[in-house]
C-alpha positions as a Markdown table, in Angstrom:
| # | Residue | x | y | z |
|---|---|---|---|---|
| 1 | Met | 81.4 | 32.6 | 80.1 |
| 2 | Asn | 84.7 | 34.4 | 79.8 |
| 3 | His | 85.3 | 38.1 | 80.4 |
| 4 | Leu | 85.3 | 39.0 | 76.6 |
| 5 | Thr | 82.0 | 37.1 | 76.0 |
| 6 | Lys | 80.4 | 38.9 | 78.9 |
| 7 | Ile | 81.5 | 42.3 | 77.5 |
| 8 | Ile | 80.1 | 41.4 | 74.1 |
| 9 | Phe | 76.8 | 40.2 | 75.6 |
| 10 | Ile | 76.4 | 43.4 | 77.6 |
| 11 | Leu | 77.1 | 45.6 | 74.5 |
| 12 | Leu | 74.5 | 43.7 | 72.5 |
| 13 | Leu | 71.9 | 44.2 | 75.3 |
| 14 | Val | 72.7 | 48.0 | 75.4 |
| 15 | Met | 72.5 | 48.2 | 71.6 |
| 16 | Ala | 69.2 | 46.3 | 71.6 |
| 17 | Phe | 67.8 | 48.6 | 74.3 |
| 18 | Gln | 68.8 | 51.7 | 72.5 |
| 19 | Phe | 67.4 | 50.4 | 69.2 |
| 20 | Ala | 64.1 | 49.5 | 70.9 |
| 21 | Asn | 63.9 | 53.0 | 72.5 |
| 22 | Gly | 64.7 | 54.6 | 69.2 |
| 23 | Gln | 61.8 | 52.9 | 67.4 |
| 24 | Lys | 58.8 | 55.2 | 66.6 |
| 25 | Thr | 55.5 | 53.8 | 67.8 |
| 26 | Asn | 52.4 | 54.9 | 65.9 |
| 27 | Trp | 49.1 | 55.2 | 67.8 |
| 28 | Ser | 46.0 | 55.8 | 65.8 |
| 29 | Leu | 42.6 | 57.0 | 67.1 |
| 30 | Gln | 41.1 | 53.5 | 66.5 |
| 31 | Asn | 44.0 | 51.8 | 68.2 |
| 32 | Cys | 43.5 | 54.0 | 71.3 |
| 33 | Ile | 39.7 | 53.2 | 71.3 |
| 34 | Asp | 40.3 | 49.5 | 70.9 |
| 35 | Val | 42.8 | 49.3 | 73.8 |
| 36 | Gly | 40.6 | 51.5 | 76.0 |
| 37 | Ile | 37.4 | 49.4 | 75.3 |
| 38 | Glu | 39.4 | 46.2 | 76.2 |
| 39 | Asn | 40.9 | 47.6 | 79.4 |
| 40 | Asn | 38.1 | 49.8 | 80.8 |
| 41 | Ile | 36.8 | 48.5 | 84.2 |
| 42 | Gly | 33.4 | 50.1 | 83.9 |
| 43 | Ile | 32.8 | 48.3 | 80.6 |
| 44 | Lys | 33.9 | 45.0 | 82.1 |
| 45 | Ile | 31.4 | 45.5 | 85.0 |
| 46 | Gln | 28.5 | 46.3 | 82.6 |
| 47 | Lys | 29.4 | 43.2 | 80.5 |
| 48 | Leu | 29.0 | 41.1 | 83.6 |
| 49 | Glu | 25.7 | 42.9 | 84.3 |
| 50 | Val | 24.5 | 41.8 | 80.8 |
| 51 | Asn | 25.6 | 38.3 | 81.5 |
| 52 | Arg | 23.8 | 38.3 | 84.9 |
| 53 | Thr | 20.6 | 39.6 | 83.2 |
| 54 | Glu | 20.7 | 36.9 | 80.6 |
| 55 | Lys | 21.2 | 34.2 | 83.3 |
| 56 | Ser | 18.3 | 35.5 | 85.4 |
| 57 | Arg | 15.8 | 35.7 | 82.5 |
| 58 | Val | 12.7 | 33.6 | 82.9 |
| 59 | Ser | 11.5 | 32.5 | 79.5 |
| 60 | Met | 7.9 | 31.4 | 78.5 |
| 61 | Ile | 9.1 | 27.8 | 78.5 |
| 62 | Asn | 10.2 | 28.1 | 82.1 |
| 63 | Glu | 6.8 | 29.7 | 82.9 |
| 64 | Leu | 5.0 | 26.8 | 81.4 |
| 65 | Leu | 7.0 | 24.1 | 83.2 |
| 66 | Pro | 5.1 | 22.5 | 86.1 |
| 67 | Thr | 6.0 | 23.3 | 89.7 |
| 68 | Val | 6.6 | 20.0 | 91.6 |
| 69 | Ser | 6.9 | 19.8 | 95.4 |
| 70 | Leu | 7.4 | 16.9 | 97.7 |
| 71 | Phe | 6.1 | 17.1 | 101.3 |
| 72 | Gly | 6.5 | 14.9 | 104.3 |
| 73 | Ser | 5.5 | 15.2 | 107.9 |
| 74 | Gln | 5.5 | 13.1 | 111.1 |
| 75 | Ser | 3.2 | 13.8 | 114.0 |
| 76 | Tyr | 2.2 | 12.2 | 117.3 |
| 77 | Asn | -1.3 | 12.4 | 118.5 |
| 78 | Phe | -2.0 | 11.9 | 122.3 |
| 79 | Gly | -5.4 | 11.3 | 124.0 |
| 80 | Ser | -8.5 | 11.3 | 122.0 |
| 81 | Thr | -7.5 | 11.1 | 118.3 |
| 82 | Ile | -8.8 | 10.0 | 114.9 |
| 83 | Asp | -7.6 | 6.5 | 113.8 |
| 84 | Pro | -6.5 | 7.1 | 110.1 |
| 85 | Ser | -7.4 | 3.5 | 109.2 |
| 86 | Thr | -11.1 | 3.8 | 110.2 |
| 87 | Asn | -11.6 | 7.6 | 110.6 |
| 88 | Gly | -13.1 | 6.8 | 114.0 |
| 89 | Arg | -12.3 | 8.5 | 117.2 |
| 90 | Val | -10.3 | 6.4 | 119.6 |
| 91 | Ser | -8.6 | 7.0 | 122.9 |
| 92 | Ser | -5.0 | 6.2 | 122.0 |
| 93 | Asn | -1.6 | 7.6 | 121.2 |
| 94 | Ile | -0.8 | 7.4 | 117.5 |
| 95 | Gln | 2.3 | 8.1 | 115.3 |
| 96 | Tyr | 1.2 | 9.5 | 112.0 |
| 97 | Asp | 3.5 | 10.0 | 108.9 |
| 98 | Asn | 2.1 | 11.7 | 105.9 |
| 99 | Phe | 3.7 | 12.0 | 102.5 |
| 100 | Tyr | 2.4 | 13.7 | 99.3 |
| 101 | Met | 3.7 | 15.1 | 96.0 |
| 102 | Asn | 2.1 | 18.1 | 94.3 |
| 103 | Ala | 2.5 | 19.3 | 90.7 |
| 104 | Gln | 0.8 | 22.3 | 89.2 |
| 105 | Ile | 0.8 | 24.2 | 86.0 |
| 106 | Asn | -0.6 | 27.7 | 85.3 |
| 107 | Leu | -2.6 | 27.2 | 82.1 |
| 108 | Ile | -3.6 | 30.9 | 81.9 |
| 109 | Asp | -1.5 | 33.5 | 83.7 |
| 110 | Phe | -1.3 | 36.9 | 82.1 |
| 111 | Gly | 1.2 | 38.1 | 84.7 |
| 112 | Ala | 3.7 | 35.3 | 83.9 |
| 113 | Ile | 3.5 | 36.2 | 80.2 |
| 114 | Ala | 4.2 | 39.9 | 80.9 |
| 115 | Asn | 7.0 | 39.0 | 83.3 |
| 116 | Ser | 8.7 | 36.8 | 80.6 |
| 117 | Gln | 8.4 | 39.6 | 78.0 |
| 118 | Lys | 9.8 | 42.1 | 80.5 |
| 119 | Ser | 12.8 | 40.0 | 81.4 |
| 120 | Lys | 13.6 | 39.6 | 77.7 |
| 121 | Ile | 13.5 | 43.4 | 77.2 |
| 122 | Ala | 15.7 | 43.8 | 80.3 |
| 123 | Ile | 18.5 | 41.9 | 78.5 |
| 124 | Asn | 18.4 | 44.4 | 75.6 |
| 125 | Leu | 18.3 | 47.3 | 78.0 |
| 126 | Ala | 21.4 | 46.0 | 79.8 |
| 127 | Lys | 23.1 | 45.8 | 76.3 |
| 128 | Ala | 22.0 | 49.3 | 75.5 |
| 129 | Asp | 23.4 | 50.6 | 78.8 |
| 130 | Leu | 26.7 | 48.9 | 77.8 |
| 131 | Glu | 26.6 | 50.8 | 74.5 |
| 132 | Ile | 26.0 | 54.1 | 76.4 |
| 133 | Ile | 29.1 | 53.5 | 78.6 |
| 134 | Glu | 31.2 | 52.6 | 75.5 |
| 135 | Asn | 29.9 | 55.7 | 73.6 |
| 136 | Glu | 30.6 | 58.1 | 76.4 |
| 137 | Tyr | 34.1 | 56.5 | 76.8 |
| 138 | Lys | 34.8 | 56.8 | 73.1 |
| 139 | Leu | 33.9 | 60.5 | 73.2 |
| 140 | Gln | 36.4 | 61.0 | 76.1 |
| 141 | Ile | 39.1 | 59.2 | 74.2 |
| 142 | Leu | 38.3 | 61.2 | 71.0 |
| 143 | Thr | 38.6 | 64.5 | 72.9 |
| 144 | Gln | 41.9 | 63.6 | 74.7 |
| 145 | Phe | 43.4 | 62.1 | 71.5 |
| 146 | Tyr | 42.8 | 65.3 | 69.4 |
| 147 | Glu | 44.1 | 67.5 | 72.2 |
| 148 | Thr | 47.2 | 65.4 | 72.2 |
| 149 | Leu | 47.4 | 65.3 | 68.4 |
| 150 | Phe | 47.0 | 69.1 | 68.1 |
| 151 | Thr | 49.9 | 69.7 | 70.6 |
| 152 | Gln | 52.0 | 67.2 | 68.7 |
| 153 | Glu | 51.5 | 69.0 | 65.4 |
| 154 | Leu | 52.0 | 72.4 | 67.0 |
| 155 | Gln | 55.3 | 71.1 | 68.3 |
| 156 | Lys | 56.4 | 70.5 | 64.7 |
| 157 | Ile | 55.5 | 74.0 | 63.6 |
| 158 | Gln | 57.4 | 75.5 | 66.5 |
| 159 | Lys | 60.4 | 73.4 | 65.9 |
| 160 | Gln | 60.5 | 74.6 | 62.3 |
| 161 | Gln | 60.2 | 78.2 | 63.4 |
| 162 | Leu | 62.9 | 77.8 | 66.0 |
| 163 | Glu | 65.3 | 76.2 | 63.4 |
| 164 | Asn | 64.6 | 79.2 | 61.1 |
| 165 | Thr | 65.4 | 81.6 | 64.0 |
| 166 | Arg | 68.6 | 79.7 | 64.8 |
| 167 | Leu | 69.8 | 80.0 | 61.2 |
| 168 | Asn | 69.1 | 83.7 | 61.3 |
| 169 | Leu | 70.9 | 84.0 | 64.6 |
| 170 | Ile | 74.0 | 82.4 | 63.1 |
| 171 | Arg | 73.9 | 84.6 | 60.0 |
| 172 | Val | 73.4 | 87.8 | 62.0 |
| 173 | Ser | 76.3 | 86.9 | 64.4 |
| 174 | Lys | 78.6 | 86.5 | 61.4 |
| 175 | Glu | 77.4 | 89.7 | 59.8 |
| 176 | Ile | 78.0 | 91.6 | 63.1 |
| 177 | Glu | 81.5 | 90.1 | 63.2 |
| 178 | Ile | 82.3 | 91.6 | 59.8 |
| 179 | Gly | 80.5 | 94.9 | 60.7 |
| 180 | Ser | 77.7 | 94.8 | 58.2 |
| 181 | Lys | 74.9 | 94.8 | 60.9 |
| 182 | Pro | 74.6 | 96.7 | 64.2 |
| 183 | Lys | 74.9 | 94.7 | 67.5 |
| 184 | Ser | 71.4 | 95.6 | 68.4 |
| 185 | Asp | 70.1 | 93.2 | 65.7 |
| 186 | Leu | 71.8 | 90.4 | 67.5 |
| 187 | Tyr | 70.0 | 91.2 | 70.8 |
| 188 | Asp | 66.7 | 91.2 | 69.0 |
| 189 | Ile | 67.4 | 87.8 | 67.4 |
| 190 | Gln | 68.7 | 86.3 | 70.6 |
| 191 | Phe | 65.5 | 87.5 | 72.4 |
| 192 | Glu | 63.3 | 86.0 | 69.7 |
| 193 | Tyr | 65.3 | 82.7 | 69.8 |
| 194 | Ser | 65.0 | 82.5 | 73.6 |
| 195 | Lys | 61.3 | 83.3 | 73.5 |
| 196 | Glu | 60.6 | 80.6 | 70.9 |
| 197 | Glu | 62.8 | 78.1 | 72.9 |
| 198 | Asn | 60.6 | 78.7 | 76.0 |
| 199 | Gln | 57.4 | 78.3 | 73.9 |
| 200 | Leu | 58.6 | 75.0 | 72.4 |
| 201 | Leu | 59.6 | 73.8 | 75.9 |
| 202 | Glu | 56.1 | 74.6 | 77.2 |
| 203 | Thr | 54.5 | 72.8 | 74.3 |
| 204 | Gln | 56.7 | 69.8 | 74.8 |
| 205 | Gln | 55.8 | 69.6 | 78.5 |
| 206 | Leu | 52.1 | 70.0 | 77.7 |
| 207 | Phe | 52.4 | 67.2 | 75.1 |
| 208 | Glu | 54.0 | 64.8 | 77.7 |
| 209 | Ile | 51.2 | 65.5 | 80.2 |
| 210 | Gln | 48.5 | 65.0 | 77.5 |
| 211 | Lys | 50.2 | 61.8 | 76.4 |
| 212 | Ile | 50.2 | 60.5 | 79.9 |
| 213 | Asn | 46.5 | 61.5 | 80.4 |
| 214 | Leu | 45.6 | 59.7 | 77.2 |
| 215 | Phe | 47.3 | 56.5 | 78.2 |
| 216 | Gln | 45.9 | 56.7 | 81.7 |
| 217 | Leu | 42.4 | 57.1 | 80.2 |
| 218 | Ile | 42.8 | 53.9 | 78.1 |
| 219 | Asn | 44.4 | 52.2 | 81.1 |
| 220 | Tyr | 47.5 | 51.4 | 79.2 |
| 221 | Asp | 50.2 | 50.4 | 81.8 |
| 222 | Glu | 53.2 | 49.7 | 79.6 |
| 223 | Lys | 56.2 | 52.2 | 79.7 |
| 224 | Ile | 55.5 | 55.1 | 77.4 |
| 225 | Asn | 58.6 | 56.0 | 75.4 |
| 226 | His | 59.3 | 59.4 | 73.9 |
| 227 | Asn | 59.0 | 58.4 | 70.3 |
| 228 | Ile | 55.3 | 57.8 | 70.1 |
| 229 | Ile | 53.6 | 59.4 | 67.1 |
| 230 | Phe | 49.8 | 59.9 | 67.1 |
| 231 | Ile | 48.1 | 59.6 | 63.7 |
| 232 | Asn | 44.5 | 59.6 | 62.5 |
| 233 | Asp | 44.1 | 57.0 | 59.9 |
| 234 | Ile | 40.2 | 57.0 | 59.9 |
| 235 | Glu | 38.5 | 58.4 | 56.9 |
| 236 | Asn | 37.0 | 61.8 | 57.8 |
| 237 | Lys | 33.4 | 61.7 | 56.6 |
| 238 | Tyr | 30.0 | 61.2 | 58.2 |
| 239 | Asp | 26.7 | 59.7 | 57.1 |
| 240 | Thr | 24.3 | 62.4 | 56.0 |
| 241 | Ser | 21.2 | 60.3 | 56.6 |
| 242 | Glu | 18.7 | 61.6 | 59.2 |
| 243 | Ile | 18.5 | 58.2 | 61.1 |
| 244 | Ile | 20.1 | 58.5 | 64.6 |
| 245 | Leu | 21.1 | 55.3 | 66.3 |
| 246 | Asn | 22.4 | 56.7 | 69.6 |
| 247 | Pro | 22.3 | 54.2 | 72.4 |
| 248 | Lys | 20.8 | 56.7 | 74.8 |
| 249 | Ile | 17.7 | 56.8 | 72.6 |
| 250 | Lys | 17.7 | 53.0 | 72.4 |
| 251 | Ser | 17.9 | 52.7 | 76.2 |
| 252 | Ala | 15.1 | 55.2 | 76.7 |
| 253 | Glu | 12.9 | 53.3 | 74.3 |
| 254 | Leu | 13.6 | 50.0 | 76.0 |
| 255 | Ser | 12.9 | 51.5 | 79.4 |
| 256 | Ser | 9.6 | 52.7 | 78.0 |
| 257 | Lys | 8.7 | 49.2 | 76.8 |
| 258 | Ile | 9.6 | 47.8 | 80.3 |
| 259 | Ser | 7.2 | 50.4 | 81.8 |
| 260 | Glu | 4.5 | 49.2 | 79.4 |
| 261 | Lys | 5.1 | 45.6 | 80.5 |
| 262 | Glu | 5.0 | 46.6 | 84.2 |
| 263 | Leu | 1.6 | 48.2 | 83.5 |
| 264 | Arg | 0.5 | 44.9 | 82.0 |
| 265 | Ile | 1.8 | 43.0 | 85.1 |
| 266 | Gln | -0.3 | 45.2 | 87.4 |
| 267 | Arg | -3.4 | 44.8 | 85.2 |
| 268 | Ser | -2.9 | 41.1 | 85.1 |
| 269 | Lys | -3.5 | 40.9 | 88.9 |
| 270 | Met | -7.2 | 41.7 | 88.1 |
| 271 | Tyr | -7.5 | 38.9 | 85.6 |
| 272 | Pro | -8.4 | 35.3 | 86.5 |
| 273 | Thr | -5.7 | 32.5 | 86.7 |
| 274 | Leu | -6.4 | 29.0 | 85.6 |
| 275 | Thr | -4.2 | 26.3 | 87.2 |
| 276 | Thr | -4.2 | 22.5 | 86.7 |
| 277 | Phe | -2.8 | 20.3 | 89.5 |
| 278 | Tyr | -2.0 | 16.7 | 90.3 |
| 279 | Gln | -1.4 | 15.3 | 93.8 |
| 280 | Leu | -0.2 | 11.9 | 95.0 |
| 281 | Ser | -0.4 | 11.2 | 98.7 |
| 282 | Ser | -0.1 | 8.3 | 101.2 |
| 283 | Phe | 0.4 | 7.9 | 104.9 |
| 284 | Tyr | 1.6 | 5.5 | 107.6 |
| 285 | Tyr | 0.3 | 5.1 | 111.2 |
| 286 | Arg | 1.2 | 3.2 | 114.3 |
| 287 | Pro | -0.3 | 3.2 | 117.8 |
| 288 | Ile | 2.5 | 4.0 | 120.2 |
| 289 | Asn | 1.4 | 2.1 | 123.3 |
| 290 | Asp | -0.4 | -0.9 | 121.7 |
| 291 | Ala | 2.3 | -3.5 | 121.0 |
| 292 | Asp | -0.1 | -6.4 | 120.5 |
| 293 | Leu | -2.0 | -4.7 | 117.5 |
| 294 | Leu | -1.2 | -6.3 | 114.2 |
| 295 | Leu | -0.3 | -3.7 | 111.6 |
| 296 | Ser | 0.9 | -3.8 | 108.0 |
| 297 | Asn | 4.5 | -2.8 | 107.5 |
| 298 | Phe | 5.6 | 0.6 | 106.3 |
| 299 | Ser | 5.8 | -0.1 | 102.6 |
| 300 | Asp | 2.5 | -2.0 | 102.5 |
| 301 | Gln | 0.7 | 0.8 | 104.3 |
| 302 | Leu | 2.1 | 3.4 | 101.9 |
| 303 | Gly | 0.9 | 1.3 | 99.0 |
| 304 | Asn | -2.6 | 0.7 | 100.5 |
| 305 | Asn | -3.1 | 4.3 | 101.6 |
| 306 | Lys | -2.1 | 5.8 | 98.3 |
| 307 | Asn | -4.4 | 8.5 | 96.9 |
| 308 | Gln | -4.3 | 10.6 | 93.7 |
| 309 | Gln | -6.1 | 13.8 | 92.9 |
| 310 | Val | -6.3 | 15.7 | 89.6 |
| 311 | Gly | -8.1 | 19.0 | 89.1 |
| 312 | Leu | -8.5 | 22.5 | 87.8 |
| 313 | Gln | -8.4 | 25.6 | 89.9 |
| 314 | Leu | -9.7 | 29.0 | 88.7 |
| 315 | Ser | -8.8 | 32.0 | 90.8 |
| 316 | Val | -10.8 | 35.2 | 90.1 |
| 317 | Pro | -9.8 | 38.4 | 91.9 |
| 318 | Ile | -12.8 | 40.2 | 93.5 |
| 319 | Phe | -11.6 | 42.8 | 96.0 |
| 320 | Asn | -8.3 | 43.6 | 97.6 |
| 321 | Gly | -8.8 | 47.1 | 99.1 |
| 322 | Phe | -8.3 | 49.0 | 95.8 |
| 323 | Lys | -4.5 | 48.1 | 95.9 |
| 324 | Asn | -4.6 | 47.0 | 92.2 |
| 325 | Asn | -6.2 | 50.2 | 91.0 |
| 326 | Lys | -3.6 | 52.3 | 92.8 |
| 327 | Ala | -0.7 | 50.1 | 91.4 |
| 328 | Ile | -2.2 | 50.4 | 87.9 |
| 329 | Asn | -2.5 | 54.2 | 88.1 |
| 330 | Ala | 1.1 | 54.5 | 89.3 |
| 331 | Ala | 2.3 | 52.2 | 86.5 |
| 332 | Lys | 0.4 | 54.4 | 83.9 |
| 333 | Ile | 2.2 | 57.5 | 85.2 |
| 334 | Glu | 5.5 | 55.8 | 85.0 |
| 335 | Ser | 4.8 | 54.7 | 81.4 |
| 336 | Glu | 3.9 | 58.3 | 80.5 |
| 337 | Lys | 7.2 | 59.5 | 82.1 |
| 338 | Ser | 9.1 | 56.9 | 80.1 |
| 339 | Asn | 7.5 | 58.0 | 76.8 |
| 340 | Leu | 8.4 | 61.6 | 77.6 |
| 341 | Lys | 12.0 | 60.6 | 78.4 |
| 342 | Val | 12.3 | 59.0 | 74.9 |
| 343 | Glu | 11.2 | 62.3 | 73.3 |
| 344 | Gln | 13.4 | 64.3 | 75.5 |
| 345 | Gln | 16.4 | 62.2 | 74.7 |
| 346 | Lys | 15.7 | 62.4 | 70.9 |
| 347 | Ile | 15.5 | 66.2 | 71.1 |
| 348 | Leu | 18.7 | 66.5 | 73.1 |
| 349 | Ile | 20.6 | 64.3 | 70.6 |
| 350 | Glu | 19.2 | 66.0 | 67.6 |
| 351 | Gln | 20.1 | 69.4 | 69.0 |
| 352 | Gln | 23.6 | 68.3 | 69.8 |
| 353 | Val | 24.0 | 66.9 | 66.2 |
| 354 | Glu | 22.6 | 70.1 | 64.8 |
| 355 | Ile | 25.1 | 72.3 | 66.7 |
| 356 | Glu | 28.0 | 70.1 | 65.5 |
| 357 | Lys | 26.7 | 70.3 | 61.9 |
| 358 | Val | 26.8 | 74.1 | 62.1 |
| 359 | Asn | 30.4 | 73.9 | 63.4 |
| 360 | Ile | 31.3 | 71.7 | 60.4 |
| 361 | Val | 29.9 | 74.4 | 58.0 |
| 362 | His | 31.9 | 77.1 | 59.8 |
| 363 | Phe | 35.1 | 75.0 | 59.6 |
| 364 | Leu | 34.6 | 74.5 | 55.9 |
| 365 | Leu | 34.0 | 78.2 | 55.3 |
| 366 | Phe | 37.1 | 79.1 | 57.2 |
| 367 | Glu | 39.2 | 76.5 | 55.5 |
| 368 | Glu | 39.7 | 78.3 | 52.2 |
| 369 | Lys | 40.0 | 81.7 | 53.9 |
| 370 | Leu | 42.7 | 80.5 | 56.3 |
| 371 | Ala | 44.5 | 78.9 | 53.5 |
| 372 | Asp | 44.6 | 82.2 | 51.6 |
| 373 | Val | 45.8 | 84.0 | 54.8 |
| 374 | Leu | 48.6 | 81.4 | 55.1 |
| 375 | Leu | 49.7 | 81.9 | 51.5 |
| 376 | Phe | 49.9 | 85.7 | 52.1 |
| 377 | Ala | 51.8 | 85.2 | 55.4 |
| 378 | Glu | 54.3 | 82.9 | 53.7 |
| 379 | Ala | 54.8 | 85.3 | 50.9 |
| 380 | Ser | 55.2 | 88.2 | 53.3 |
| 381 | Phe | 57.7 | 86.2 | 55.4 |
| 382 | Lys | 59.8 | 85.3 | 52.4 |
| 383 | Thr | 59.9 | 89.0 | 51.3 |
| 384 | Thr | 60.6 | 90.2 | 54.8 |
| 385 | Gln | 63.3 | 87.6 | 55.2 |
| 386 | Ala | 65.0 | 88.8 | 52.1 |
| 387 | Lys | 64.7 | 92.4 | 53.2 |
| 388 | Phe | 66.1 | 91.6 | 56.6 |
| 389 | Thr | 69.0 | 89.7 | 55.1 |
| 390 | Ser | 69.8 | 92.7 | 52.9 |
| 391 | Gly | 69.3 | 95.1 | 55.8 |
| 392 | Ser | 66.2 | 96.9 | 54.4 |
| 393 | Val | 64.1 | 96.1 | 57.4 |
| 394 | Asp | 64.9 | 95.9 | 61.1 |
| 395 | Ser | 64.4 | 92.8 | 63.3 |
| 396 | Phe | 61.1 | 94.1 | 64.7 |
| 397 | Ser | 59.4 | 94.0 | 61.2 |
| 398 | Phe | 61.0 | 90.6 | 60.6 |
| 399 | Ser | 59.6 | 89.4 | 64.0 |
| 400 | Ile | 56.1 | 90.6 | 63.1 |
| 401 | Ala | 56.2 | 88.8 | 59.7 |
| 402 | Lys | 57.5 | 85.6 | 61.4 |
| 403 | Asn | 54.8 | 85.7 | 64.1 |
| 404 | Asn | 52.1 | 86.3 | 61.4 |
| 405 | Leu | 53.3 | 83.1 | 59.6 |
| 406 | Leu | 53.3 | 81.2 | 62.9 |
| 407 | Thr | 49.8 | 82.4 | 63.7 |
| 408 | Ser | 48.5 | 81.6 | 60.2 |
| 409 | Thr | 50.0 | 78.1 | 60.3 |
| 410 | Tyr | 48.5 | 77.5 | 63.7 |
| 411 | Asn | 45.0 | 78.6 | 62.6 |
| 412 | Val | 45.1 | 76.3 | 59.6 |
| 413 | Leu | 46.2 | 73.4 | 61.8 |
| 414 | Lys | 43.6 | 74.2 | 64.4 |
| 415 | Asn | 40.7 | 74.5 | 61.9 |
| 416 | Lys | 41.7 | 71.2 | 60.2 |
| 417 | Leu | 41.9 | 69.2 | 63.4 |
| 418 | Gln | 38.8 | 70.7 | 64.8 |
| 419 | His | 37.0 | 69.7 | 61.6 |
| 420 | Gln | 38.2 | 66.1 | 61.9 |
| 421 | Tyr | 37.3 | 66.0 | 65.6 |
| 422 | Thr | 33.8 | 67.3 | 65.0 |
| 423 | Val | 33.1 | 64.8 | 62.2 |
| 424 | His | 34.2 | 61.9 | 64.4 |
| 425 | Lys | 32.1 | 63.3 | 67.3 |
| 426 | Ile | 29.0 | 63.5 | 65.1 |
| 427 | Asn | 29.5 | 59.9 | 64.0 |
| 428 | Leu | 29.8 | 58.7 | 67.6 |
| 429 | Ile | 26.8 | 60.7 | 68.7 |
| 430 | Arg | 24.7 | 59.4 | 65.8 |
| 431 | Thr | 25.8 | 55.8 | 65.4 |
| 432 | Asn | 28.3 | 55.0 | 68.2 |
| 433 | Ser | 31.0 | 54.4 | 65.6 |
| 434 | Leu | 33.7 | 56.5 | 63.9 |
């Protein structure tokens, strides 16, 4: 690569870098939420918990499958022992190997049924807890996004005001040069311009901090450029139905169901259990010190000594020191607590939604009034601007009219964004969606 080619290559890289930095990147509320949900560590942990709960669930089919066990033992009897072939007592030393396989199935087991139902509910509870984490995280993102969006829009207003002051400063400077205005007007305009510059700088710094906070909240690691624009492209309306699908209520209801199943599990310990079983056994024996005794070989003995057993076993609890009664009473209290927690959660959510609905009404009432105030402030500013240009009013009156316009514009913006924020907040509280 010759020297000229290297220079051209470097220039192209610089131009490409500048072009990339100059591109405006739009970030919507939904975009921030999607990125945050994908990157959030707490959500990833809860998803693993859901997966773990699903894997550990014991279904009714598993409960009905037989339990099969294979046992084997080898023992040595010395002195007076029982000869396994005759069941007679002999004075000898005998090696005894015993093998048996046991299989059993619980035909009636109320505790197993309740446990299976409880494990199924536990999966839904883990999913509801995941929705709670997502819901609370979305509310955090929503709040941070609108704080950042408000500062961004306030910045635009202040820039317009600063530009207007700059033009007036230029005009007043020229008029002072020709002697049509006193020099004191220049000091007033310079003071106003300097003050607005500081206000804009404070707003810009706040915007940068809020922008960093937002991207840290959604765990977005890529370099943040200065041309990011935040937009809200989600339709601003909420469902007026009275149905609330908040995941906290769902979680409380599922916890209540688990408490009910736990009560059934404790009660099942007082019910009988019916079990069927099958056992296959065999053994091998050999006198240790009697080498002249003729014995069948290992495999023949196992075949000849084979024994099978099939049966039913009924277990009926009679008395265990009142432990079951105490466990049942404790489970009843826990179930009552869970039911009250459901009602408590419903009341809290309904109260929160009701407060936000009242806020919506207030924002709508102020919307028209603030719009009227803004119209009057704009008209007053235009009139004052004309009078200030002609020298009919001083810079103090002009500053008051200008500040009134800024305040009115600020109030309209604040009311509008608070209205949007509250609608989205209600939707998240009610249905966990925007």
